[in-house]
C-alpha positions as CSV (number, residue, x, y, z in Angstrom):
1,X,49.0,27.5,42.6
2,X,47.1,23.8,42.1
3,X,47.0,23.4,39.0
4,X,43.2,22.6,39.6
5,X,42.5,26.2,41.3
6,X,40.7,28.5,39.3
7,X,39.2,32.3,39.4
8,X,36.7,33.5,41.6
9,X,35.1,34.4,38.1
10,X,33.9,32.7,34.7
11,X,32.9,33.9,31.3
12,X,29.5,34.3,30.7
13,X,27.7,35.1,27.2
14,X,26.7,39.0,28.7
15,X,23.2,40.0,28.4
16,X,22.0,42.8,25.7
17,X,21.3,46.7,27.2
18,X,19.6,47.5,30.7
19,X,19.3,43.4,31.4
20,X,22.9,42.6,31.6
21,X,23.3,45.2,33.9
22,X,21.7,43.9,36.0
23,X,22.6,40.7,35.0
24,X,26.3,41.6,36.2
25,X,26.0,43.1,39.2
26,X,24.0,40.5,40.9
27,X,26.8,37.8,39.1
28,X,29.2,40.8,41.3
29,X,26.6,40.9,44.7
30,X,26.8,36.9,44.1
31,X,30.2,36.3,43.8
32,X,31.2,39.1,46.4
33,X,28.8,36.5,49.2
34,X,29.7,33.2,47.8
35,X,33.4,34.1,47.7
36,X,35.8,32.0,45.2
37,X,33.2,29.1,43.2
38,X,35.3,25.9,43.3
39,X,36.6,24.1,40.3
40,X,34.5,20.9,38.9
41,X,35.2,18.0,40.7
42,X,35.8,20.0,44.0
43,X,33.2,20.8,46.7
44,X,33.5,24.3,48.7
45,X,32.4,23.6,52.3
46,X,30.8,26.7,54.0
47,X,32.2,27.3,57.4
48,X,29.8,28.0,61.3
49,X,30.8,31.0,63.0
50,X,34.2,30.5,64.6
51,X,35.5,32.0,68.1
52,X,38.4,29.5,68.7
53,X,36.7,26.4,70.3
54,X,36.7,23.9,68.4
55,X,34.4,23.9,65.0
56,X,33.2,22.2,62.6
57,X,35.4,23.4,59.6
58,X,34.4,20.2,56.7
59,X,31.3,18.8,57.7
60,X,31.6,15.4,56.0
61,X,33.2,11.9,56.7
62,X,37.4,13.4,57.4
63,X,39.3,11.7,59.8
64,X,42.6,11.9,60.9
65,X,43.5,15.0,59.2
66,X,47.3,15.9,58.3
67,X,48.0,19.3,57.3
68,X,50.5,20.3,55.4
69,X,51.5,24.0,53.5
70,X,52.4,24.8,50.1
71,X,52.6,28.7,50.1
72,X,49.6,30.5,51.1
73,X,47.7,27.4,50.7
74,X,46.6,24.9,53.3
75,X,46.7,21.4,51.9
76,X,44.5,18.5,54.8
77,X,44.9,14.8,54.0
78,X,42.7,12.7,55.6
79,X,41.8,8.5,56.2
80,X,39.4,7.0,53.1
81,X,35.8,7.6,52.1
82,X,33.2,7.2,49.4
83,X,36.4,4.8,47.4
84,X,38.8,7.0,47.6
85,X,41.9,5.7,49.7
86,X,43.3,9.1,50.7
87,X,41.2,12.4,51.1
88,X,42.1,16.0,50.1
89,X,41.0,19.5,50.9
90,X,42.9,22.9,50.8
91,X,42.2,26.2,52.5
92,X,44.1,29.7,53.2
93,X,42.5,30.1,55.9
94,X,42.3,26.8,58.0
95,X,38.7,27.7,58.3
96,X,37.7,27.7,54.8
97,X,37.8,24.3,53.0
98,X,37.6,23.0,49.7
99,X,36.9,19.2,49.4
100,X,39.1,17.7,46.1
101,X,37.2,14.7,45.0
102,X,40.3,13.1,43.6
103,X,41.7,10.6,45.3
104,X,45.2,11.6,46.3
105,X,47.0,7.7,46.2
106,X,45.1,6.0,43.3
107,X,46.8,2.7,43.8
108,X,47.9,2.3,47.3
109,X,51.0,-0.4,45.9
110,X,51.3,-3.9,44.5
111,X,52.3,-5.1,48.3
112,X,48.6,-3.7,49.6
113,X,45.4,-5.4,49.7
114,X,43.4,-3.0,47.2
115,X,40.7,-2.3,49.6
116,X,40.3,1.4,50.1
117,X,38.4,1.0,53.6
118,X,41.9,-0.1,55.1
119,X,44.1,2.8,54.2
120,X,44.1,5.0,57.0
121,X,46.0,8.1,58.7
122,X,47.9,10.0,55.6
123,X,50.8,12.0,56.8
124,X,52.0,14.2,53.9
125,X,55.4,16.7,54.0
126,X,57.9,18.5,51.5
127,X,60.9,16.3,50.5
128,X,62.3,19.7,48.8
129,X,62.3,17.8,45.6
130,X,58.4,17.2,46.2
131,X,56.5,15.7,49.0
132,X,55.8,12.3,49.9
133,X,53.2,11.0,51.8
134,X,53.3,8.2,54.0
135,X,50.1,6.3,54.6
136,X,48.0,2.5,56.0
137,X,47.5,0.4,53.9
138,X,46.5,-3.8,54.5
139,X,49.9,-5.7,53.7
140,X,49.2,-9.1,51.2
141,X,52.1,-10.4,52.7
142,X,51.0,-10.6,56.4
143,X,47.5,-9.6,56.5
144,X,48.3,-6.6,59.1
145,X,48.4,-2.8,58.7
146,X,51.9,-1.5,57.8
147,X,53.1,1.7,56.7
148,X,53.5,2.7,53.1
149,X,55.3,5.4,51.3
150,X,54.2,7.2,48.5
151,X,55.6,10.2,46.6
152,X,54.2,12.8,44.2
153,X,55.7,16.3,42.8
154,X,53.2,18.7,44.2
155,X,50.6,18.9,47.3
156,X,48.0,18.3,44.7
157,X,49.3,14.7,43.8
158,X,48.6,12.4,42.9
159,X,51.2,10.6,45.3
160,X,52.5,7.3,43.2
161,X,53.4,4.3,45.6
162,X,57.4,4.0,46.4
163,X,59.0,0.2,46.8
164,X,57.3,-3.3,46.5
165,X,56.9,-3.9,50.6
166,X,55.9,-1.5,53.3
167,X,58.0,1.0,54.9
168,X,57.2,-0.5,58.5
169,X,55.8,-4.2,58.8
170,X,56.4,-5.2,62.4
171,X,53.8,-8.4,61.4
172,X,54.3,-10.4,64.8
173,X,53.6,-7.4,66.8
174,X,50.2,-6.5,65.1
175,X,51.9,-4.6,62.2
176,X,52.4,-0.4,62.4
177,X,50.1,2.4,61.9
178,X,49.9,6.3,61.9
179,X,53.1,7.4,60.6
180,X,53.8,11.3,61.4
181,X,56.6,13.4,60.9
182,X,59.3,15.0,62.4
183,X,61.9,17.3,61.7
184,X,65.3,18.9,63.7
185,X,69.1,19.6,63.7
186,X,68.7,18.3,59.8
187,X,67.2,14.8,60.0
188,X,63.5,13.5,59.7
189,X,62.1,11.2,61.7
190,X,59.1,8.3,61.6
191,X,56.9,8.1,64.8
192,X,54.4,5.8,64.3
193,X,52.7,2.7,66.3
194,X,52.6,-1.0,67.4
195,X,48.7,-2.0,66.0
196,X,49.2,-4.5,69.1
197,X,45.9,-4.0,70.1
198,X,44.3,-5.6,66.7
199,X,43.4,-9.0,66.0
200,X,42.8,-10.1,69.2
201,X,46.9,-9.8,70.6
202,X,46.2,-8.1,73.6
203,X,49.9,-6.3,73.3
204,X,51.3,-3.6,74.0
205,X,50.8,-0.1,71.5
206,X,54.1,1.3,71.6
207,X,54.7,4.9,70.2
208,X,58.1,5.0,68.3
209,X,60.7,7.2,67.1
210,X,62.8,6.2,63.8
211,X,65.5,7.6,61.5
212,X,64.5,8.4,57.9
213,X,66.2,9.6,55.1
214,X,64.7,12.8,54.4
215,X,62.8,12.3,52.0
216,X,60.6,9.6,54.3
217,X,61.0,6.6,51.6
218,X,63.8,4.6,53.7
219,X,64.7,3.7,57.4
220,X,68.2,4.6,58.3
221,X,67.9,3.0,62.1
222,X,66.2,1.2,64.9
223,X,63.3,2.7,66.4
224,X,62.6,4.0,69.6
225,X,60.1,3.5,71.9
226,X,58.6,6.7,73.9
227,X,55.4,5.8,75.3
228,X,52.5,3.1,75.2
229,X,48.9,3.2,77.2
230,X,49.2,2.4,80.8
231,X,46.9,5.2,81.8
232,X,42.8,4.5,82.4
233,X,41.7,6.9,80.3
234,X,43.4,5.1,77.7
235,X,41.6,1.6,77.8
236,X,44.1,-0.5,75.4
237,X,45.8,1.9,73.6
238,X,48.0,4.7,72.5
239,X,48.0,6.3,68.4
240,X,47.9,8.8,66.2
241,X,51.2,10.8,67.3
242,X,52.8,14.4,67.1
243,X,55.4,15.5,67.8
244,X,56.5,19.4,68.1
245,X,59.0,21.2,70.3
246,X,57.6,23.5,72.6
247,X,59.7,25.8,75.2
248,X,63.0,24.0,75.3
249,X,60.7,20.7,75.6
250,X,59.1,18.1,72.9
251,X,56.1,17.4,73.3
252,X,54.2,14.2,72.1
253,X,49.9,14.5,71.7
254,X,48.9,11.5,71.0
255,X,45.1,9.4,70.5
256,X,43.9,6.8,72.7
257,X,40.7,4.4,73.6
258,X,38.1,2.9,70.9
259,X,38.2,5.3,68.3
260,X,34.7,4.5,67.4
261,X,33.2,5.8,70.7
262,X,33.2,8.9,72.3
263,X,35.9,7.3,74.4
264,X,38.2,8.1,72.5
265,X,40.4,11.2,73.7
266,X,43.8,12.9,73.2
267,X,46.5,13.8,75.8
268,X,50.3,14.6,75.3
269,X,53.4,13.6,77.5
270,X,56.5,15.6,77.7
271,X,60.7,15.0,78.3
272,X,63.3,17.4,77.7
273,X,64.8,14.7,75.6
274,X,63.6,13.6,72.1
275,X,63.9,10.1,72.8
276,X,62.6,9.8,76.2
277,X,61.7,9.4,79.0
278,X,58.3,11.4,78.3
279,X,56.2,12.0,81.3
280,X,52.8,12.1,80.4
281,X,50.3,14.9,81.5
282,X,47.6,14.1,84.7
283,X,44.6,14.6,82.5
284,X,43.9,14.0,79.2
285,X,43.8,17.1,76.6
286,X,41.1,16.9,75.0
287,X,37.7,14.5,76.0
288,X,34.0,14.5,75.2
289,X,33.6,15.9,78.5
290,X,36.2,18.2,78.2
291,X,34.5,20.0,75.7
292,X,31.1,19.7,76.8
293,X,30.1,17.5,74.5
294,X,30.9,19.6,71.7
295,X,32.7,16.8,70.3
296,X,32.3,13.4,70.5
297,X,35.4,11.4,70.8
298,X,37.9,13.8,69.8
299,X,41.8,13.0,68.3
300,X,43.6,12.0,64.7
301,X,45.5,15.5,65.7
302,X,48.0,17.6,63.7
303,X,49.1,21.0,65.0
304,X,50.0,23.7,62.3
305,X,50.4,27.5,62.5
306,X,47.9,29.4,61.1
307,X,48.1,32.6,59.1
308,X,48.1,34.7,61.2
309,X,51.3,33.1,62.8
310,X,49.9,31.6,65.9
311,X,49.3,27.3,66.5
312,X,46.3,25.9,66.0
313,X,45.4,21.9,66.5
314,X,42.6,19.7,63.7
315,X,41.3,17.2,65.0
316,X,38.4,15.0,64.3
317,X,35.2,14.2,65.8
318,X,32.0,12.1,65.5
319,X,29.2,13.6,63.8
320,X,26.4,12.5,61.8
321,X,27.5,9.1,62.2
322,X,31.0,9.8,60.3
323,X,34.7,11.5,61.3
324,X,34.5,15.1,60.7
325,X,37.2,17.8,60.9
326,X,37.4,20.3,63.3
327,X,39.7,23.1,64.2
328,X,40.8,25.5,67.3
329,X,42.8,27.6,68.6
330,X,46.0,26.5,70.8
331,X,48.7,27.9,72.8
332,X,51.3,26.8,74.9
333,X,51.8,27.3,78.9
334,X,55.6,26.9,79.7
335,X,55.0,24.7,76.9
336,X,52.1,22.4,77.8
337,X,49.8,22.4,75.6
338,X,46.0,24.2,76.2
339,X,43.4,24.3,73.9
340,X,40.3,27.0,73.8
341,X,37.3,25.1,74.7
342,X,39.1,22.4,76.4
343,X,38.1,22.8,80.6
344,X,41.5,23.0,82.4
345,X,41.2,22.5,86.5
346,X,41.9,24.6,88.7
347,X,42.4,23.6,92.5
348,X,41.3,26.1,95.0
349,X,43.7,25.2,97.5
350,X,46.4,25.4,95.0
351,X,45.7,29.3,94.4
352,X,47.1,31.7,95.9
353,X,45.0,32.7,99.5
354,X,44.6,36.4,101.4
355,X,42.6,35.8,104.0
356,X,40.7,32.7,103.2
357,X,41.6,29.0,104.5
358,X,41.5,25.6,103.3
359,X,40.1,23.1,104.7
360,X,39.4,19.0,105.1
361,X,35.8,18.6,102.9
362,X,35.9,15.0,102.1
363,X,32.7,15.3,99.5
364,X,35.0,18.3,98.0
365,X,37.5,16.8,94.5
366,X,40.7,16.3,96.6
367,X,39.4,16.3,99.3
368,X,40.0,19.8,100.6
369,X,38.5,23.2,100.0
370,X,38.8,26.1,100.5
371,X,36.9,28.4,103.1
372,X,36.5,31.8,105.9
373,X,36.2,33.8,102.2
374,X,34.2,36.3,104.8
375,X,36.6,39.3,104.7
376,X,36.5,42.7,103.5
377,X,40.0,41.3,101.6
378,X,39.4,37.7,101.5
379,X,40.0,36.6,98.1
380,X,41.5,33.6,95.8
381,X,43.3,33.8,92.9
382,X,43.7,31.9,90.2
383,X,46.9,31.9,87.7
384,X,45.3,30.4,84.3
385,X,45.5,29.6,80.7
386,X,43.8,31.4,77.7
387,X,45.1,30.1,73.7
388,X,43.2,32.9,72.7
389,X,41.8,36.7,73.7
390,X,37.8,36.7,74.8
391,X,35.4,35.7,76.5
392,X,35.9,32.0,78.1
393,X,33.4,30.1,79.9
394,X,34.0,30.2,84.3
395,X,32.8,27.1,85.8
396,X,32.7,27.0,89.6
397,X,32.8,24.2,92.3
398,X,31.0,26.0,94.9
399,X,29.5,25.4,98.7
400,X,26.7,27.8,100.1
401,X,24.4,27.6,103.4
402,X,24.9,30.8,104.1
403,X,21.4,32.2,105.7
404,X,20.1,36.1,105.2
405,X,19.0,38.2,108.2
406,X,15.5,36.2,108.6
407,X,17.0,33.0,109.2
408,X,16.0,31.6,105.5
409,X,18.6,30.3,103.0
410,X,19.9,33.0,100.8
411,X,22.5,33.2,98.3
412,X,25.5,34.6,98.2
413,X,28.2,36.1,95.8
414,X,32.0,36.6,94.8
415,X,33.0,40.0,93.2
416,X,35.5,38.3,89.7
417,X,38.0,40.2,88.7
418,X,40.5,39.2,85.9
419,X,44.2,40.9,85.9
420,X,42.9,43.9,88.1
421,X,40.0,44.9,86.2
422,X,36.8,44.4,88.1
423,X,34.3,41.5,85.7
424,X,31.2,41.4,87.6
425,X,30.3,39.0,90.2
426,X,29.6,35.2,90.5
427,X,26.4,33.8,91.3
428,X,26.1,30.4,93.8
429,X,22.8,29.7,94.7
430,X,22.3,28.4,97.8
431,X,23.1,24.5,98.1
432,X,24.1,24.3,101.8
433,X,27.3,23.3,103.1
434,X,29.4,20.8,101.6
435,X,26.3,19.8,99.1
436,X,29.1,21.2,95.5
437,X,27.6,22.7,92.7
438,X,28.6,24.7,89.9
439,X,27.7,27.4,88.4
440,X,28.6,28.9,84.7
441,X,29.2,32.5,83.3
442,X,31.8,33.6,81.7
443,X,35.1,35.6,82.1
444,X,36.6,37.9,79.9
445,X,40.6,36.8,79.2
446,X,43.3,38.1,77.0
447,X,45.9,35.4,75.2
448,X,48.1,34.0,77.4
449,X,48.5,34.3,81.4
450,X,45.6,35.3,83.2
451,X,45.2,35.9,87.2
452,X,41.5,35.7,88.0
453,X,40.4,36.9,90.8
454,X,37.3,35.7,93.4
455,X,36.7,38.3,96.2
456,X,34.5,38.5,99.1
457,X,31.0,39.3,97.9
458,X,27.5,39.3,99.8
459,X,27.5,36.4,102.1
460,X,29.6,33.2,102.0
461,X,30.3,30.9,100.3
462,X,33.4,27.7,100.2
463,X,35.8,26.8,97.0
464,X,36.2,23.4,95.8
465,X,38.0,24.4,92.4
466,X,37.1,26.4,88.8
467,X,37.1,25.0,85.4
468,X,38.5,27.3,82.0
469,X,37.3,26.2,78.9
């Protein structure tokens, strides 16, 4: 247990007689309701209700989160705030956090400019003989942001810098930021970003993989380029790499676009080999829109295994003028990440059809839609993945030009089932044919793959696509 932690109860002077019993009982009730009392210099952060979708768990400035587990305790580290170079918080369940008011990196090193506002994006890991922190700071010599390294005996620091120069500092390419660590086969690798979007240089912002010593204090080989910005949604940059291996292939998560806007977003790329080539997903993993505005500018992500043995994703997003810490359930659909609460689009023409027809529909997404869902056995079956079990939001993009027996525009329905179990109906208000609109309801899904079926109900409707979040 870290030395700054205290027990749930403190010694108090006991009042005399009946008053003592009442006071003790009240104290016990408050302790059970409120939970452990934080040690001096630490702030308990009360969590909101969490249903698995992205939810604020540290409602204060806590950007670029990185999490390492030491025993039963999770340690989160974050970018500078309040004159602290690096922030720190602890949790046992990834939901209830206590923020440490100390600076985890009191001195960023002799090579670094003495400005706490220029210390970013910590990466911390257990190196077997203590804990290593890799971090971004302003290099005095070049005036660029570069990556330094520090070590501590315990995860709650303080961390002390190692070396008189940065670990990585390609000054002519704009510097280096956003360190991340990956291990495989007894070897450790450093991931980092060329900061070519800085300083009006207009250079590409490649993400790199580079071997290091096990403690991460020295480089042992040349960097390998993995990906750069080349998708419209990425804007001028990619950054904040996180590398994991799932279902036999490597998954490189990253952030992109302007960090200080709602356009900031998270994407991923996959490869069968550690060094690539990496193929980017056709759509971002998390955007402000895919999260229905629940998180503004989602990025700075890290993947962490929870006490339940399942993966979760932590990230930051803008809230009240600062970037706060969010947590969400994370699943893997054939090794591809799925975040609960982030919309995934499933085109109807790519679904399994029974007695229904794909037709050209210029106003629909992709120019095609599914119609003639008009017969008792007509159905459209979607194979969808849920990161965790529970009610999920189902949004259906449809068109309905149905008329009732009197020739009056009328609503239509489809029957909804999940894995063959009836889940009610989906109601489609009248829109006219080829006037595509969205209707929303919930669908009960279990963790993993689900077969979601829409079949003939009242009157007629056509399907463009569905979104599951």
